[in-house]
N, C-alpha and C positions, 0 to 999 in steps of 0.2 A: 868946552868946565863938563857941564850935571850932567848931560846927556852923555858923554861917557865913563861916569860914575856907578852906576849900578851893576855894564857890566864890568872896569875894575873890579869893584868887588863881590862877583862872584868868584872871578878870576883871582881873588887872592885868597879867598877859602877852600880852594881848590887846595893850596900850596901851605894854609896855612895851621898843619902838624907834623908841628917839630920833630918827632916819632919818626918819615921812613926814609931824610935821608939815613939816618943810626942803623938800620935796619939787615944794608946792607955791606955795608963796605966797602963801597964806592968813593970817589969825590966831586960825582957831580951825578946827578942822574937825572932823567930825561924824559915828557915822556907828549907826544904831540895828536893834536885827537884827526881821524880823520877827515874830508870836508863833505860839510850840508846844505845844502840847500831849497829847494820847492818847485817843480819842476814847469821848464815853461807854458805845459796843457795847463798844466795849473796856476797861470796869470794870466794863460791871454781867458781863460771862463769866466774867472772872477773880478780877471781891469786891472789888479797888483805890480803897478813897479819898484825892480830893484833900483834898494836906493842903497846898500850896503853888502860888501861882502868883504869880510878880509879875515886875519888870524890878530891876534893879539896877544903877545905872549909875556909874560908874569918871571920874574927870577927871581927866587931871595937864597941866602947864606942862612941856616941854619948851625951851631955853636950849640952842643952842651960833652962835657962829661971828654973833653978835649978834645977835639974834638970839631972838625965844616967842617961844614955837607951844601954843597952848592943844588939847587931844584930851578928848573925850566917847566914852566908846563905851557906849553898850544891851547889858544881854541881858540874856534872856524864861529866864529857872529853872521848870518845872513839877516839880514832886511825888509821890508817888500814894505808896501804904504801903495792907500787909494787916497784922492784927496775927496772931503767928500762939506756938506756947505754947515753952517759955526755963524749961527750969525750972523746972516747974510757975506762971510766969504769961505772962499774954497780953500777949505787947508791938510793938508796929508796927515790925516787928525786917525785914521781907517791904520792898524801896523798892523805888521805877523816878524816877529824872531824867532827864526831860529841861531840854537847854538852844536857844537858840539863837545863833548870837555873829555877828558882820554879819564877814566876812569881809578887810576892811580894805588894803580893796586903793586902788592911792596910785598911776598910770603905770602899770598891767596890772600891777601888781607885788603882791603879797596880802604880808602881814603879822604878819596873824594866826594865835600858832603852833597852832592845835591843825589844822593842816591839816596840822603834819609829829610834833607826839605821839603813842606808838601809842599800843594798848590798852594794853598794859600800863601806861603812865602818865598817860593817861585812869583808868588800874578804884586807881592811885594815888591819886591828886587829888581823885574828885567823891566822894566813898565818907560826908558828912560828918556818917551819922544815926553810924555808930561812932567814938570814940578814938580807935581806930588802925588802919592797914588795913596789919600786914606780910604777911614770906614770902611774895610775892606768888608762883602758880607758872601758868605759862600748860597750861590745859589741850586746848584744837582749839578750832578752826575749825570754822564752817558757817557755807553764804549761806543766807538771805531776803530776801523781800519789803520795806524801806523808803522809804516818798513814793516810793510806782513806781520802782524802784529795788534791784540783786539788789542788798544788799552782806552786809560778814565780820563779825560774830558772831565778839569770842573771850567767853574761859569760861575763870575763872581759879578757883584754889586761894584759900584765907589764909586771917590767923590776924585774928581784929579781939576791941575790947574796946570798947563798950559804951561807952556814957557814962555807965549805973547799973558800970559795972568788971566788969563780964564779960568773961570770955574766952568766946569761943567760933568756931569755923569754920566759915569761907562758903566761898558761891565767887560768883564775883561776871560778871558776860558785860554788856562793851562793844561799840556802834556806834557809828558814824561815816561819816556823806553829807555830801554840802555838797548844799539845794537852793535856786533863783536867788543872793540875793548873803547866803549867812547853808551857813554848818558849824552842824548835825546831831546832836548825840550824847545817847546814848540811853547807862547804867546805872541796872543793875539789880544788888538783893546781895540776897539770903538766909542761911535763915543751913540749913547742912547737913544732909545729911538728911527735908530737906521732899519731897515724891514729886506730882510732875510739875511741881513749882514752874517748870521749863528753859522748859516747853509754854504757863505761864501768861505768863513773859517775852515768850517769841516774838511771840503775842498781844499781850500791850503795847506792845514794836519795829514788827508790824505799823498798830496803830492812830496812831503817833503823826500828827499831824495841821500839818501849817509852813505857816503864810499869806506867801505869797509875794509878797503887795502886784502882782500882776499878772493881769489879768483875762483 
């Protein structure tokens, strides 16, 4: 259950602004992100395997001024993993998550808080494969190409506890961009000491694919 809470929290944040339903006069609003994934070539080059590929739907009803509005938001979530040796055991602790989330634009305004969250905040929220991620420390930014755009990738060091209760120092890499009508976020995390893993992360980020629905 805890593994699902971090992503669920993000989805709840998307519809947490109670004003969005009341700007349009409609009884219901529906926002859905387009599919997002990492290319097969990037996975083959890095040895990462798909662990999850699904949508998460959240429904909320807001009431104000005697009016009721229903809001449905659908995010797309894909996870990839690679097993690494930790304390004598092989565990899938090198992971990359990519999420597409609709901008939720109404009357020319965007209400999805992803547009305002910093890379540090995203690093703290999106690591569901660990029980906790704390003491997040910024280490530096670099520029990489994601979905044809130059984007900032931030690296953090952090202290984490796995779901099995093991303490491990990790690196967290976060990037975010807006593509079409969606925000696309990539988050990678792995134990410190893995040589060359940052380059691997860059390959995965460069391999992000997003179906914008545009022909």
